[in-house]
N, C-alpha and C positions, 0 to 999 in steps of 0.2 A: 332776557337780561338777568345777569347774575348780580345779586346784591351782596357786597362784601362788607363785613364789619370793619371797623377801624383796626381791630387786632389782627384780622386776616390780611388786611391791606399792608399793615406794618410788617407782618411776617413775610409776606410776598416780596416786599421791598428788601428786607434783610436777606432773604434767600437769593435775590438777584444781585446782592453785593452793594446795595445802596444804603449807606449809613444814615441814621436819623440825625439830623442837625440839632434839633431842639429836644435833647434828653431832659428828663425831669431836673437834673442838676443844672443844665444850662438855663433852663426856664426859671428855676429859683434864683439863680445868680443874676440873670437879666432883670428880673423884677426888683431885686434889691438894689441893683445899680440904678434902675429908673428912679427909685425912691430917693436915692442919694443925689442924683443929678438934678432932679427937680427942685432941690433946695437952692440951686444956683451956685454952689461951690464945687470946684473941681474935686474929683474923687482920687485920692492917692493910691498907688498900687498896694501899699501896706493895708489900706482900708479894705481893699478887695480881698487880700489874704485873710483878714479877720472875718469878713463876711462869709467867705468860703469855709473857713474853719468852723464858724458858728452854725453853719448849715450842713456840715459833714460832707462838703464838696472838696475833692482833691485839688491840690495846688496845680497839678497838670491841667485839669479842666479849667481852673481859674485863669491860668496863664494863656491857655488856648483861646479863651473868650476875649481876653484883653488884646491879644495879637490879632485875632480875626474879626472881631465884631465892634471894638471900641474906637471912637474918635478921640485922639490924644493931642495934647499940646507938646511943645518942644521938650518939656521936662518929663513927659510921660504921664502927666496927670490926665485922668479920664474926663472928657468933656461931653461925651455922648455915646449912646448905644442904641441900636435898633430903632432909629427914627426919632429919638429924643436927643436934642443937642443944646448945649449952652452957647455954641458959636452963632454968630450972625451969618446966616446964609441968604443969598438973594431971594429965595422963595419964602423966607420967613415973613410972616404977617405982622 
């Protein structure tokens, strides 16, 4: 059995053309959005831009996260991301 370190595994995935979904920037922005969402108030896209700027995250990455990972209302306000949501879902306890 060959034991691979996480770095070796990540390198092997990159070489195979598989991109890492949770880069350090994505992880930092996700954590910051969780912190905002847990307050119970929708997060405005402008707030995401400010969070991204404060953490040195590009607008491109921020917009990609909003588009791909965030649960939004009709006005585009962010209500949830990666398992945390302000919406009432049937499975919510």
